[in-house]
Steps between C-alpha positions, in 0.01 A plus 500: 500500500728602784758282654437461866807299600715656766865530513692557823717806535710654756613862573815566298524846624378857460601744236432862430364606154771741382272776360236517768689354800196274580579181670466167295452169669692234312367149523695214352427128450729237666662418166588861449354505153207738571520847669176675560527875581204653701490876554399550864466774760796619718335385821445155366850482358638606846281230672641230278856622516500530877391141537717361215802677656417349845474842667338507846308809635362532856147549371311306235434654157147457351589173314650365826188591687271333254711187496507496890112530505472219250724280724320614818180380363646165426502535118807497279605641163548220257583714200431789258387460141528774237219382290424772235613825351234753397598819307854472650395437846589180658250336729555227763360289790644436829426139598431411856419173690282523808540287809209285395668439169290727282679692216444872455599711223533882559520749208821686517748712325788272407755729673309460825456127438869458439583701816284259698624195329865571564417543869324165521753318271206418284528437115439783244332360187428684170247369237655416161232726347646798694844439377364495134296814559789690675725421208244641252462820693866547526537431120217756421656769716849471350484306177850569373669639802727301746319467834632734764778363718392539859736575784480189703479465874497158640647300784839461312525863370619735786525797255161450354344475835673820620363682191157371570501589868639847395210548258242405764667742738460783251127431446224715654140435576405641158705228330248247634187690393503397124379192338765287342 
């Protein structure tokens, strides 16, 4: 039986996996006892980082456009839930409320959901069963090894942010063509 309780998380920062240089989204609970790493694509990492760092651009990015469309239709984002993990792939739902009070749940990649949630100042929640499954996968992949120490990039880490932005600048279109 799975545990469907949800725990609220916030974006702790972004990291780079040392070997592959793939971005990792780091979600942390308010008590700072749990840290959930989710490997994501570079474009989603950039979308999250741009907003978390408070950067402004003259034209909207895709997540900004989608958020603007939701608001223009009178709806609002009320959260994102990361509800399962299947064969190492996290799955989520973006939760919306329409002007007439209906609740909508849209299937989404957690990275896109988080990028939307940070823009709407909406909560990010993770099912307890996901935390248990993620831990089991990590233990299977590296039963005796220490987990890799990511290179952090967050609001309070200027050097890590510089490294992450430098890595993004070095990437080409081919870097986005593979499945993570």
